[in-house]
C-alpha positions in Angstrom: -87.0 -116.0 -55.8 -85.0 -113.0 -57.2 -82.6 -113.3 -54.3 -82.1 -117.0 -55.0 -81.4 -116.2 -58.7 -78.9 -113.5 -57.7 -77.1 -115.9 -55.3 -77.0 -118.6 -57.9 -75.7 -116.3 -60.6 -73.1 -114.8 -58.4 -72.0 -118.0 -56.8 -72.0 -119.9 -60.1 -69.9 -117.2 -61.7 -67.3 -117.2 -58.9 -67.0 -121.0 -59.1 -66.5 -121.0 -62.8 -64.0 -118.2 -62.6 -62.0 -120.2 -60.0 -62.2 -123.2 -62.3 -60.7 -121.1 -65.2 -57.9 -119.9 -62.9 -57.1 -123.5 -61.8 -57.0 -124.7 -65.4 -54.6 -122.0 -66.4 -52.6 -122.4 -63.2 -52.2 -126.1 -63.9 -51.3 -125.4 -67.6 -48.5 -123.1 -66.6 -46.8 -125.8 -64.6 -46.4 -128.0 -67.6 -43.3 -127.0 -69.7 -44.7 -128.3 -73.0 -47.6 -128.0 -75.3 -50.6 -130.2 -74.5 -54.4 -130.4 -75.0 -56.7 -129.4 -72.2 -57.8 -133.0 -71.4 -54.2 -134.1 -70.9 -54.1 -132.0 -67.7 -56.4 -134.6 -66.2 -54.8 -137.7 -67.7 -53.8 -140.7 -65.7 -50.4 -140.0 -64.0 -50.3 -136.2 -64.6 -49.3 -134.1 -61.6 -52.2 -131.7 -62.5 -54.9 -134.5 -62.6 -56.4 -133.7 -59.2 -56.5 -129.9 -59.8 -58.0 -130.5 -63.2 -60.7 -132.7 -61.8 -61.5 -130.1 -59.2 -61.7 -127.5 -61.9 -64.2 -129.6 -64.0 -66.3 -130.2 -60.9 -66.4 -126.5 -60.2 -67.6 -125.9 -63.7 -70.3 -128.5 -63.3 -71.6 -126.9 -60.1 -71.1 -123.3 -61.1 -72.4 -123.8 -64.6 -75.5 -125.6 -63.2 -76.1 -122.7 -60.9 -75.8 -120.1 -63.7 -78.1 -122.2 -65.8 -80.7 -122.2 -63.1 -80.5 -118.5 -62.7 -81.1 -118.1 -66.4 -83.6 -120.9 -66.8 -86.3 -118.6 -68.2 -84.2 -117.4 -71.1 -85.5 -118.8 -74.4 -84.6 -118.3 -78.0 -87.0 -116.4 -80.2 -86.2 -118.7 -83.2 -88.5 -121.7 -83.3 -86.0 -124.3 -84.2 -83.8 -123.2 -81.3 -86.6 -122.9 -78.7 -87.5 -126.6 -78.4 -85.7 -126.4 -75.0 -84.0 -123.6 -73.2 -80.3 -122.7 -73.0 -80.4 -123.8 -69.4 -81.1 -127.3 -70.4 -78.3 -127.3 -72.9 -75.9 -126.1 -70.2 -77.2 -128.8 -67.8 -76.5 -131.4 -70.4 -73.0 -130.0 -71.0 -72.4 -130.0 -67.2 -73.5 -133.6 -66.9 -71.1 -134.5 -69.7 -68.2 -132.6 -68.0 -69.0 -134.5 -64.8 -68.6 -137.7 -66.7 -65.4 -136.5 -68.3 -64.0 -135.5 -64.9 -64.4 -139.1 -63.6 -63.5 -140.9 -66.8 -60.2 -139.2 -67.8 -58.0 -140.1 -70.7 -55.1 -142.4 -70.3 -51.5 -141.2 -70.1 -50.6 -138.9 -73.0 -54.3 -138.7 -74.1 -53.9 -140.6 -77.3 -56.4 -140.2 -80.1 -59.2 -142.8 -79.6 -58.6 -144.6 -82.9 -56.1 -146.9 -84.5 -53.6 -148.9 -82.4 -53.9 -146.4 -79.5 -57.6 -147.0 -79.1 -59.0 -147.5 -75.7 -62.6 -147.3 -74.5 -61.5 -145.0 -71.7 -60.0 -142.5 -74.2 -63.0 -142.8 -76.5 -65.6 -142.2 -73.8 -63.7 -139.2 -72.4 -63.2 -137.7 -75.8 -66.8 -138.2 -76.8 -68.1 -136.7 -73.5 -65.8 -133.7 -73.9 -66.7 -133.0 -77.5 -70.5 -133.4 -76.8 -70.1 -131.1 -73.8 -68.5 -128.4 -75.9 -71.2 -128.9 -78.5 -73.9 -128.4 -75.8 -72.2 -125.2 -74.6 -72.0 -123.9 -78.2 -75.7 -124.7 -78.7 -76.6 -122.8 -75.5 -74.6 -119.8 -76.9 -76.5 -120.1 -80.2 -79.9 -120.3 -78.4 -79.0 -117.3 -76.2 -77.9 -115.4 -79.4 -81.6 -115.1 -80.3 -83.0 -114.2 -76.8 -84.5 -110.8 -77.7 -85.2 -109.9 -74.1 -81.5 -110.1 -73.4 -79.9 -108.0 -76.2 -76.5 -107.7 -74.4 -76.3 -111.5 -73.8 -77.5 -112.1 -77.4 -74.8 -110.1 -79.0 -72.1 -111.5 -76.7 -73.3 -115.1 -77.2 -73.4 -114.8 -81.0 -69.8 -113.5 -81.1 -68.5 -116.0 -78.6 -70.3 -118.9 -80.0 -68.9 -118.3 -83.5 -65.4 -117.9 -82.1 -65.5 -121.0 -79.9 -67.0 -123.2 -82.6 -64.4 -122.1 -85.2 -61.4 -122.2 -82.9 -62.3 -125.5 -81.2 -63.1 -127.2 -84.5 -59.8 -126.0 -86.0 -57.9 -127.2 -83.0 -59.7 -130.5 -83.0 -59.0 -131.1 -86.7 -55.3 -130.3 -86.2 -55.3 -133.0 -83.4 -57.2 -135.5 -85.5 -54.9 -135.2 -88.4 -51.8 -134.7 -86.3 -51.1 -131.4 -88.1 -49.6 -128.5 -86.2 -50.4 -130.2 -82.9 -48.8 -127.4 -80.9 -50.9 -124.7 -82.5 -54.0 -127.0 -82.2 -53.4 -127.3 -78.4 -53.1 -123.6 -78.1 -56.3 -123.1 -80.0 -58.1 -125.5 -77.8 -57.0 -123.6 -74.7 -58.2 -120.4 -76.3 -61.6 -121.9 -77.1 -61.9 -123.3 -73.6 -61.1 -120.0 -72.1 -63.7 -118.2 -74.2 -66.4 -120.7 -73.4 -65.7 -120.5 -69.6 -65.5 -116.7 -69.7 -68.8 -116.5 -71.5 -70.4 -118.5 -68.7 -69.0 -116.1 -66.2 -70.3 -113.1 -68.0 -73.7 -114.7 -68.4 -73.8 -115.2 -64.6 -72.8 -111.6 -64.0 -75.4 -110.2 -66.3 -78.1 -112.4 -64.7 -77.0 -111.2 -61.3 -77.3 -107.6 -62.3 -80.7 -108.1 -63.7 -81.8 -110.0 -60.6 -80.4 -107.2 -58.4 -82.4 -104.6 -60.3 -85.6 -106.6 -59.9 -85.9 -107.5 -63.5 -84.6 -111.1 -63.4 -88.1 -112.6 -63.7 -88.9 -110.7 -66.9 -86.9 -112.8 -69.3 -89.4 -114.4 -71.7 -88.7 -113.5 -75.3 -90.8 -111.7 -77.8 -93.0 -113.9 -79.9 -91.1 -115.4 -82.8 -91.7 -113.9 -86.2 -93.9 -115.9 -88.5 -92.0 -118.6 -90.3 -88.9 -118.3 -88.1 
């Protein structure tokens, strides 16, 4: 079982890292500012590459989640389900977003530019990001993984703040160029976090401690 966890963690990390490289490679081919989802918009030359990147995140993220399926938050309100389940939910939503892309230009899904395709894609992407942030928050309180806990706390706060700021800029059409850059930063941090989680889990599995991941009992009243 530990060998399987090691293989899942390593393989998942590699796939997610490749996905990040593909996203940035595609981004660098576009000579203007744009939001992440527009890389996969209908008619974009980067659409196929972006779809592949999202699918790699789905497969790789699911593998990393399986390797860390026994991690659980020590805070009662966060321990109703494991971070792995949150990641699987996020992966399912990214799978949907990879197949239901936004229309040309990725217009905001309200007002005269509203389409159900843009609405569903945007909703799936936002919820997927939310699920990832929730997984980070849950992992932040996994006492048996102090390294991952500290990393997840810092990354979760950064991703939530940066992504929310970029999203609000887009929503209100304010400083759109800065908003798009913030979104790419948040995306990069979230994907990098998943890679690091996989690496840490692989190291633990290789050391023969991958199975001992249950948290300490929650403090009374937590």
